[in-house]
Structures are given as C-alpha cells and as structure tokens.
ZANUKE-215829 format. One line per field, with one value per atom (N, C-alpha, C): residue in three letters; residue number from 1; x, y, z; atom name. Coordinates in steps of 0.2 Angstrom, whole numbers. Example, Ala and Ser with C-alpha at 12.3 -4.5 7.8 and 13.67 -1.06 7.14 Angstrom:
aa <- [ALA;ALA;ALA;SER;SER;SER]
i <- [1;1;1;2;2;2]
xx <- [66;62;66;64;68;64]
yy <- [-28;-22;-16;-11;-5;0]
zz <- [39;39;39;35;36;39]
at <- [N;CA;C;N;CA;C]
This chain:
aa <- [MET;MET;MET;ALA;ALA;ALA;GLY;GLY;GLY;VAL;VAL;VAL;ARG;ARG;ARG;ARG;ARG;ARG;ALA;ALA;ALA;LEU;LEU;LEU;TYR;TYR;TYR;HIS;HIS;HIS;GLN;GLN;GLN;ALA;ALA;ALA;HIS;HIS;HIS;GLY;GLY;GLY;LEU;LEU;LEU;ALA;ALA;ALA;GLN;GLN;GLN;ASP;ASP;ASP;HIS;HIS;HIS;VAL;VAL;VAL;ARG;ARG;ARG;ILE;ILE;ILE;ASP;ASP;ASP;ALA;ALA;ALA;GLY;GLY;GLY;ASP;ASP;ASP;VAL;VAL;VAL;VAL;VAL;VAL;ILE;ILE;ILE;ALA;ALA;ALA;ARG;ARG;ARG;SER;SER;SER;ALA;ALA;ALA;LEU;LEU;LEU;ARG;ARG;ARG;GLU;GLU;GLU;MET;MET;MET;PRO;PRO;PRO;ASP;ASP;ASP;GLU;GLU;GLU;VAL;VAL;VAL;ALA;ALA;ALA;ARG;ARG;ARG;ARG;ARG;ARG;ILE;ILE;ILE;LEU;LEU;LEU;GLN;GLN;GLN;THR;THR;THR;ALA;ALA;ALA;LEU;LEU;LEU;ARG;ARG;ARG;TRP;TRP;TRP;ILE;ILE;ILE;ASN;ASN;ASN;GLY;GLY;GLY;ALA;ALA;ALA;GLU;GLU;GLU;TYR;TYR;TYR;PRO;PRO;PRO;PRO;PRO;PRO;ARG;ARG;ARG;GLY;GLY;GLY;PRO;PRO;PRO;ALA;ALA;ALA;MET;MET;MET;THR;THR;THR;GLN;GLN;GLN;PHE;PHE;PHE;LEU;LEU;LEU;ALA;ALA;ALA;ALA;ALA;ALA;ALA;ALA;ALA;ARG;ARG;ARG;GLY;GLY;GLY;GLY;GLY;GLY;GLU;GLU;GLU;ALA;ALA;ALA;MET;MET;MET;THR;THR;THR;LEU;LEU;LEU;GLN;GLN;GLN;GLY;GLY;GLY;CYS;CYS;CYS;TYR;TYR;TYR;MET;MET;MET;GLN;GLN;GLN;ALA;ALA;ALA;GLN;GLN;GLN;GLY;GLY;GLY;ASP;ASP;ASP;MET;MET;MET;LEU;LEU;LEU;ARG;ARG;ARG;ILE;ILE;ILE;ALA;ALA;ALA;ARG;ARG;ARG;GLU;GLU;GLU;TYR;TYR;TYR;ASN;ASN;ASN;ALA;ALA;ALA;VAL;VAL;VAL;ALA;ALA;ALA;GLY;GLY;GLY;LEU;LEU;LEU;ARG;ARG;ARG;VAL;VAL;VAL;PRO;PRO;PRO;GLN;GLN;GLN;GLY;GLY;GLY;GLN;GLN;GLN;VAL;VAL;VAL;TRP;TRP;TRP;ASP;ASP;ASP;GLY;GLY;GLY;ARG;ARG;ARG;TRP;TRP;TRP;CYS;CYS;CYS;ILE;ILE;ILE;ASP;ASP;ASP;GLY;GLY;GLY;PRO;PRO;PRO;GLU;GLU;GLU;VAL;VAL;VAL;ALA;ALA;ALA;GLY;GLY;GLY;ALA;ALA;ALA;GLU;GLU;GLU;VAL;VAL;VAL;ALA;ALA;ALA;ALA;ALA;ALA;LEU;LEU;LEU;GLY;GLY;GLY;PRO;PRO;PRO;GLU;GLU;GLU;GLY;GLY;GLY;LEU;LEU;LEU;ARG;ARG;ARG;ALA;ALA;ALA;CYS;CYS;CYS;PRO;PRO;PRO;ASP;ASP;ASP;TRP;TRP;TRP;ARG;ARG;ARG;ALA;ALA;ALA;GLY;GLY;GLY;GLY;GLY;GLY;LEU;LEU;LEU;PRO;PRO;PRO;HIS;HIS;HIS;GLY;GLY;GLY;ALA;ALA;ALA;ALA;ALA;ALA;MET;MET;MET;ALA;ALA;ALA;SER;SER;SER;PRO;PRO;PRO;ALA;ALA;ALA;LEU;LEU;LEU;TRP;TRP;TRP;ARG;ARG;ARG;GLY;GLY;GLY;GLU;GLU;GLU;GLU;GLU;GLU;LEU;LEU;LEU;LEU;LEU;LEU;ALA;ALA;ALA;ALA;ALA;ALA;PRO;PRO;PRO;LEU;LEU;LEU;ALA;ALA;ALA;GLY;GLY;GLY;TRP;TRP;TRP;PRO;PRO;PRO;ASN;ASN;ASN;GLY;GLY;GLY;TYR;TYR;TYR;ALA;ALA;ALA;LEU;LEU;LEU;ARG;ARG;ARG;LEU;LEU;LEU;ILE;ILE;ILE;ARG;ARG;ARG;ASP;ASP;ASP;GLY;GLY;GLY;ALA;ALA;ALA;SER;SER;SER;TYR;TYR;TYR;PHE;PHE;PHE;ASP;ASP;ASP;ALA;ALA;ALA;LEU;LEU;LEU;LEU;LEU;LEU;SER;SER;SER;HIS;HIS;HIS]
i <- [1;1;1;2;2;2;3;3;3;4;4;4;5;5;5;6;6;6;7;7;7;8;8;8;9;9;9;10;10;10;11;11;11;12;12;12;13;13;13;14;14;14;15;15;15;16;16;16;17;17;17;18;18;18;19;19;19;20;20;20;21;21;21;22;22;22;23;23;23;24;24;24;25;25;25;26;26;26;27;27;27;28;28;28;29;29;29;30;30;30;31;31;31;32;32;32;33;33;33;34;34;34;35;35;35;36;36;36;37;37;37;38;38;38;39;39;39;40;40;40;41;41;41;42;42;42;43;43;43;44;44;44;45;45;45;46;46;46;47;47;47;48;48;48;49;49;49;50;50;50;51;51;51;52;52;52;53;53;53;54;54;54;55;55;55;56;56;56;57;57;57;58;58;58;59;59;59;60;60;60;61;61;61;62;62;62;63;63;63;64;64;64;65;65;65;66;66;66;67;67;67;68;68;68;69;69;69;70;70;70;71;71;71;72;72;72;73;73;73;74;74;74;75;75;75;76;76;76;77;77;77;78;78;78;79;79;79;80;80;80;81;81;81;82;82;82;83;83;83;84;84;84;85;85;85;86;86;86;87;87;87;88;88;88;89;89;89;90;90;90;91;91;91;92;92;92;93;93;93;94;94;94;95;95;95;96;96;96;97;97;97;98;98;98;99;99;99;100;100;100;101;101;101;102;102;102;103;103;103;104;104;104;105;105;105;106;106;106;107;107;107;108;108;108;109;109;109;110;110;110;111;111;111;112;112;112;113;113;113;114;114;114;115;115;115;116;116;116;117;117;117;118;118;118;119;119;119;120;120;120;121;121;121;122;122;122;123;123;123;124;124;124;125;125;125;126;126;126;127;127;127;128;128;128;129;129;129;130;130;130;131;131;131;132;132;132;133;133;133;134;134;134;135;135;135;136;136;136;137;137;137;138;138;138;139;139;139;140;140;140;141;141;141;142;142;142;143;143;143;144;144;144;145;145;145;146;146;146;147;147;147;148;148;148;149;149;149;150;150;150;151;151;151;152;152;152;153;153;153;154;154;154;155;155;155;156;156;156;157;157;157;158;158;158;159;159;159;160;160;160;161;161;161;162;162;162;163;163;163;164;164;164;165;165;165;166;166;166;167;167;167;168;168;168;169;169;169;170;170;170;171;171;171;172;172;172;173;173;173;174;174;174;175;175;175;176;176;176;177;177;177;178;178;178;179;179;179;180;180;180;181;181;181;182;182;182;183;183;183;184;184;184;185;185;185;186;186;186;187;187;187;188;188;188;189;189;189;190;190;190;191;191;191;192;192;192;193;193;193;194;194;194]
xx <- [-803;-802;-805;-805;-810;-815;-820;-827;-828;-825;-828;-826;-821;-821;-827;-828;-835;-840;-841;-847;-847;-839;-840;-842;-839;-840;-848;-851;-858;-863;-860;-863;-862;-856;-854;-859;-860;-864;-871;-874;-882;-882;-878;-879;-878;-874;-871;-880;-882;-888;-893;-893;-898;-897;-890;-887;-882;-882;-876;-880;-878;-880;-874;-874;-870;-874;-871;-872;-868;-867;-865;-858;-857;-850;-847;-849;-848;-853;-850;-852;-854;-861;-865;-866;-865;-866;-871;-877;-879;-875;-874;-867;-871;-877;-881;-880;-881;-881;-872;-867;-861;-859;-861;-859;-862;-867;-870;-866;-863;-860;-854;-852;-846;-841;-835;-829;-827;-827;-823;-829;-836;-841;-840;-838;-840;-834;-826;-820;-820;-824;-823;-828;-834;-838;-835;-830;-827;-821;-818;-811;-814;-819;-822;-824;-825;-827;-822;-816;-810;-808;-809;-805;-810;-817;-819;-820;-819;-817;-811;-805;-799;-795;-798;-796;-790;-788;-783;-781;-775;-776;-777;-774;-775;-778;-783;-787;-780;-783;-777;-778;-773;-775;-772;-772;-769;-771;-766;-768;-771;-770;-774;-782;-783;-790;-792;-791;-793;-796;-790;-793;-798;-798;-804;-810;-810;-816;-819;-815;-816;-818;-816;-818;-828;-827;-833;-838;-837;-844;-843;-838;-839;-841;-841;-844;-838;-831;-825;-824;-822;-820;-812;-812;-803;-802;-795;-795;-790;-791;-786;-785;-780;-779;-784;-781;-786;-794;-795;-804;-805;-810;-812;-818;-819;-825;-828;-834;-838;-844;-847;-852;-857;-864;-869;-876;-878;-880;-880;-884;-882;-879;-879;-876;-868;-864;-858;-856;-853;-851;-843;-842;-836;-834;-829;-828;-820;-820;-813;-811;-806;-802;-800;-801;-799;-790;-787;-781;-778;-781;-778;-781;-784;-786;-786;-783;-782;-777;-772;-767;-769;-776;-776;-782;-778;-781;-781;-788;-788;-791;-789;-794;-800;-805;-812;-811;-815;-818;-813;-809;-805;-808;-806;-808;-805;-807;-806;-806;-800;-798;-801;-800;-804;-811;-813;-822;-825;-824;-830;-826;-834;-833;-839;-835;-841;-844;-851;-854;-857;-857;-859;-855;-857;-853;-844;-841;-835;-832;-828;-825;-817;-814;-808;-804;-797;-795;-797;-803;-808;-804;-804;-801;-804;-805;-809;-803;-805;-802;-807;-804;-809;-810;-816;-819;-816;-814;-808;-811;-809;-812;-813;-810;-811;-817;-817;-824;-831;-831;-834;-838;-832;-834;-839;-837;-840;-848;-849;-855;-861;-862;-866;-870;-875;-880;-878;-870;-867;-872;-874;-877;-883;-886;-893;-890;-885;-882;-883;-883;-883;-877;-870;-866;-863;-859;-855;-849;-847;-841;-836;-832;-826;-828;-834;-836;-837;-839;-841;-832;-830;-824;-820;-820;-817;-821;-827;-831;-828;-829;-826;-830;-826;-829;-826;-829;-825;-822;-816;-813;-809;-808;-804;-800;-795;-788;-791;-793;-796;-802;-805;-813;-817;-821;-825;-832;-833;-837;-842;-842;-848;-846;-850;-849;-856;-858;-863;-867;-860;-863;-863;-862;-862;-868;-873;-879;-877;-873;-871;-870;-875;-872;-872;-873;-872;-872;-876;-877;-874;-871;-867;-868;-866;-869;-861;-863;-855;-859;-854;-857;-851;-853;-847;-845;-839;-836;-839;-837;-838;-845;-850;-856;-857;-863;-864;-865;-868;-868;-861;-854;-849;-846;-849;-846;-849;-855;-860;-855;-854;-851;-844;-841;-833;-834;-839;-839;-838;-840;-841;-835;-830;-824;-819;-812;-806;-802]
yy <- [570;565;568;574;579;576;577;577;568;565;558;556;560;561;563;568;573;568;566;557;554;551;546;549;556;556;558;560;563;555;550;545;542;540;538;543;548;553;552;550;547;540;537;528;528;533;533;537;540;545;540;534;529;523;522;516;516;523;526;528;527;531;532;536;537;536;532;528;530;534;535;536;539;541;535;530;525;526;523;523;517;516;508;509;504;504;499;496;492;488;482;477;474;474;470;477;482;488;490;489;487;484;477;472;474;476;480;485;489;496;495;498;496;499;495;495;502;507;513;515;515;520;517;510;507;510;509;512;518;524;530;530;526;526;523;519;516;519;524;526;532;536;544;539;535;533;531;528;528;535;541;547;549;549;554;550;546;543;543;542;544;550;555;561;560;555;555;558;562;568;563;556;553;546;545;539;533;526;520;520;514;515;508;507;500;493;489;482;483;486;488;490;495;495;491;486;481;476;475;469;470;477;480;480;482;481;474;469;464;461;463;459;464;471;473;469;468;464;457;454;445;448;453;453;450;451;450;456;455;460;461;468;468;477;478;485;487;494;497;505;509;515;517;512;514;514;510;510;502;500;491;493;485;485;479;478;472;470;465;465;464;465;466;463;456;455;457;461;465;471;474;479;479;484;484;491;488;495;497;503;506;509;508;512;512;516;518;512;509;505;506;501;504;504;500;500;508;511;516;523;521;528;525;519;515;521;525;529;535;537;544;546;552;556;563;568;575;576;583;585;587;586;589;594;596;601;603;598;597;592;592;589;582;575;569;567;562;560;563;570;574;575;571;570;570;570;571;576;579;584;581;581;580;584;586;590;590;594;594;594;594;598;597;601;603;599;595;591;591;593;595;587;588;583;577;579;573;576;568;568;563;564;560;556;549;543;537;533;530;525;521;519;511;509;500;497;489;484;487;490;493;497;501;505;501;497;492;488;485;480;485;492;497;497;497;498;490;487;482;482;487;489;492;491;494;492;487;483;488;491;494;500;503;509;506;500;497;496;497;497;491;488;480;482;476;478;481;480;483;492;495;501;502;502;503;504;499;500;506;508;512;521;520;526;530;537;541;541;541;541;547;548;553;550;549;548;553;552;555;549;549;545;537;534;526;525;531;532;534;530;532;536;540;546;545;544;543;541;536;533;534;539;540;535;535;529;522;520;515;513;519;517;521;524;526;535;539;545;550;549;551;559;561;571;571;567;570;569;573;570;571;568;567;572;576;579;578;576;574;581;582;588;588;582;579;578;580;578;576;569;565;569;575;579;580;581;581;574;568;562;563;566;565;569;576;584;580;577;573;568;567;562;565;572;575;581;580;584;580;584;580;576]
zz <- [-259;-253;-247;-245;-241;-242;-247;-248;-248;-247;-245;-238;-234;-228;-226;-227;-224;-225;-231;-232;-226;-224;-220;-212;-212;-206;-204;-210;-209;-209;-213;-212;-206;-203;-196;-189;-192;-187;-185;-191;-194;-191;-191;-188;-181;-179;-172;-168;-169;-168;-168;-172;-171;-166;-166;-163;-156;-154;-150;-144;-139;-132;-127;-123;-117;-110;-108;-100;-97;-90;-86;-87;-92;-95;-99;-102;-106;-111;-118;-124;-126;-128;-128;-134;-139;-145;-148;-150;-153;-159;-154;-158;-166;-165;-172;-180;-176;-180;-184;-177;-179;-183;-183;-189;-195;-196;-203;-205;-202;-202;-211;-213;-217;-212;-213;-210;-207;-212;-210;-206;-206;-202;-195;-195;-188;-185;-188;-185;-182;-186;-185;-178;-177;-172;-165;-166;-162;-158;-164;-162;-159;-162;-156;-149;-150;-142;-137;-142;-138;-133;-139;-138;-134;-134;-130;-122;-122;-115;-112;-116;-113;-116;-119;-120;-124;-127;-131;-137;-139;-145;-151;-151;-158;-158;-162;-161;-163;-159;-162;-169;-172;-180;-181;-187;-190;-188;-185;-182;-176;-171;-166;-165;-172;-174;-176;-180;-184;-179;-175;-169;-165;-163;-159;-162;-169;-173;-172;-175;-175;-168;-162;-156;-155;-158;-155;-158;-166;-169;-166;-163;-161;-155;-150;-143;-139;-140;-138;-133;-126;-122;-124;-123;-124;-122;-119;-118;-124;-124;-129;-127;-127;-124;-118;-114;-105;-106;-112;-113;-111;-109;-109;-113;-117;-120;-120;-119;-116;-119;-121;-124;-117;-118;-114;-116;-119;-125;-130;-134;-139;-141;-134;-134;-132;-134;-132;-129;-123;-118;-119;-121;-119;-113;-109;-103;-100;-96;-95;-90;-92;-90;-82;-78;-72;-71;-74;-74;-75;-79;-83;-78;-73;-68;-60;-60;-52;-48;-51;-46;-47;-51;-52;-47;-43;-37;-38;-38;-37;-32;-29;-23;-26;-20;-23;-25;-31;-34;-41;-41;-47;-52;-59;-65;-62;-62;-62;-71;-72;-78;-83;-84;-89;-91;-86;-89;-82;-75;-70;-66;-63;-57;-53;-47;-41;-37;-36;-33;-27;-23;-16;-10;-4;1;1;2;3;8;9;14;14;20;20;20;13;14;9;6;1;-7;-9;-16;-21;-26;-32;-34;-32;-37;-40;-42;-44;-38;-40;-34;-33;-36;-35;-32;-31;-27;-20;-18;-10;-9;-14;-14;-16;-20;-23;-16;-14;-6;-3;-2;4;1;-7;-9;-9;-5;-6;-11;-13;-18;-25;-27;-31;-39;-39;-44;-46;-41;-42;-47;-47;-51;-59;-63;-68;-72;-68;-71;-69;-78;-76;-71;-68;-63;-65;-71;-74;-73;-76;-76;-70;-65;-57;-55;-55;-52;-54;-61;-64;-63;-60;-58;-52;-55;-48;-42;-39;-31;-26;-22;-17;-9;-9;-3;0;7;12;14;13;14;13;14;14;16;17;20;14;11;5;7;5;8;1;-4;-10;-15;-19;-25;-29;-32;-36;-41;-45;-51;-46;-42;-38;-33;-33;-30;-23;-22;-15;-17;-16;-19;-13;-6;0;-1;-4;-5;-10;-16;-19;-27;-32;-40;-43;-49;-53;-60;-63;-68;-73;-79;-86;-88;-88;-92;-100;-103;-109;-111;-112;-111;-117;-118;-123;-131;-131;-137;-138;-134;-137;-142;-140;-143;-150;-149;-156;-161;-159;-164;-165;-158;-162;-169;-169;-175;-181;-182;-187;-188;-184;-183;-185;-188;-190;-184]
at <- [N;CA;C;N;CA;C;N;CA;C;N;CA;C;N;CA;C;N;CA;C;N;CA;C;N;CA;C;N;CA;C;N;CA;C;N;CA;C;N;CA;C;N;CA;C;N;CA;C;N;CA;C;N;CA;C;N;CA;C;N;CA;C;N;CA;C;N;CA;C;N;CA;C;N;CA;C;N;CA;C;N;CA;C;N;CA;C;N;CA;C;N;CA;C;N;CA;C;N;CA;C;N;CA;C;N;CA;C;N;CA;C;N;CA;C;N;CA;C;N;CA;C;N;CA;C;N;CA;C;N;CA;C;N;CA;C;N;CA;C;N;CA;C;N;CA;C;N;CA;C;N;CA;C;N;CA;C;N;CA;C;N;CA;C;N;CA;C;N;CA;C;N;CA;C;N;CA;C;N;CA;C;N;CA;C;N;CA;C;N;CA;C;N;CA;C;N;CA;C;N;CA;C;N;CA;C;N;CA;C;N;CA;C;N;CA;C;N;CA;C;N;CA;C;N;CA;C;N;CA;C;N;CA;C;N;CA;C;N;CA;C;N;CA;C;N;CA;C;N;CA;C;N;CA;C;N;CA;C;N;CA;C;N;CA;C;N;CA;C;N;CA;C;N;CA;C;N;CA;C;N;CA;C;N;CA;C;N;CA;C;N;CA;C;N;CA;C;N;CA;C;N;CA;C;N;CA;C;N;CA;C;N;CA;C;N;CA;C;N;CA;C;N;CA;C;N;CA;C;N;CA;C;N;CA;C;N;CA;C;N;CA;C;N;CA;C;N;CA;C;N;CA;C;N;CA;C;N;CA;C;N;CA;C;N;CA;C;N;CA;C;N;CA;C;N;CA;C;N;CA;C;N;CA;C;N;CA;C;N;CA;C;N;CA;C;N;CA;C;N;CA;C;N;CA;C;N;CA;C;N;CA;C;N;CA;C;N;CA;C;N;CA;C;N;CA;C;N;CA;C;N;CA;C;N;CA;C;N;CA;C;N;CA;C;N;CA;C;N;CA;C;N;CA;C;N;CA;C;N;CA;C;N;CA;C;N;CA;C;N;CA;C;N;CA;C;N;CA;C;N;CA;C;N;CA;C;N;CA;C;N;CA;C;N;CA;C;N;CA;C;N;CA;C;N;CA;C;N;CA;C;N;CA;C;N;CA;C;N;CA;C;N;CA;C;N;CA;C;N;CA;C;N;CA;C;N;CA;C;N;CA;C;N;CA;C;N;CA;C;N;CA;C;N;CA;C;N;CA;C;N;CA;C;N;CA;C;N;CA;C;N;CA;C;N;CA;C;N;CA;C;N;CA;C;N;CA;C;N;CA;C;N;CA;C;N;CA;C;N;CA;C;N;CA;C;N;CA;C;N;CA;C;N;CA;C;N;CA;C;N;CA;C;N;CA;C;N;CA;C;N;CA;C;N;CA;C;N;CA;C;N;CA;C;N;CA;C;N;CA;C;N;CA;C;N;CA;C;N;CA;C;N;CA;C;N;CA;C;N;CA;C;N;CA;C;N;CA;C]
C-alpha cells in the first residue's frame, strides 16, 4: 500500500505542477484538468489546498470531501474547513473564508492566520486583521488587486482600531507589503508528504 500511496502522491504532484498555481495566498486550479484527473489524484490536490490554506492537521475525508470534489468539478461554490471555493471561468479558486478569520487580530509584526506577515513601518497599536466589508468599502479600487470579493474580504490588512492603514492585496499597499510564511513551493512539497 505504501508504494501505491507514493505513486498517487507523485502523480498528484506532477499534475499540480502543470495545472495549479498560487495567487495571492489562494490555490487556483484548472477545472478542466481537475475533471480529467482520477478521483484520488483530484482529491489529493484539493485536500492539500485546504490544509495549505487553513493549516489544519488533517484534511477533510468521507462525504464532505466527496461533495467538495463534485462541487469543484461542477464549478459550484462551497465552503469547507474555513476555506471558500468558487469558479472563475475555467479556473477554480480556493481561498480563506472570511468568516473563519473575521475575528482574528494580531499585533503588527506577528504572523496572522498562520500564513501572513505584513512588512513596513511600525505603527503603535497597529494590528493585522481581515480586510472585511468595512475595509473593502475603504478601498474603492480593490478590484485592481485581481481578487474576487470573498478572497479580498478575507485578505490581511493593517488596522489601528477602526482605521485602515493598509490593504496590500486590495490595491492599497500604502507603503506595506505582505509576505506568505507558507510559500507556493510548500504547497507542492506537501503533495509529496504523508
């Protein structure tokens, strides 16, 4: 069984290299390729995407994962394990779900949501939190960042109380930059590990 599992992981890794990309902390998959993949390979790619985004120790299994795979292939929106999936043409985007991070705040300089650091000038009392609906309204050009609405709302931003200081993924960096702690290479590496 170990040999079969290794072969599955290598096949998933190879197909992901051709059909998956990381964009602004989200996993973007070619839906046409996902529809053609064997179920177990497609499931591995999706489970790894969920764990890479949410940091969960274990991926979803059973009926929830079967439903998620069907939704992915059908281009249907769905949430699972704090992640939101939606189709954009023939691409499928798996992003952090806003409700999973809506109340999460950390002081500037700390890792937010297990994945993001914000680099730039230190501001007393500043915190990293999700952009959310209020922040989105404060960024009239947020669409220029290229993220869909849900992914933009769940993106990290810098706040001081109720004042938005920066929203790098929403087209308003204001002198700040975001850095992923788990980079894209770590997604592909995770496909090969147990």
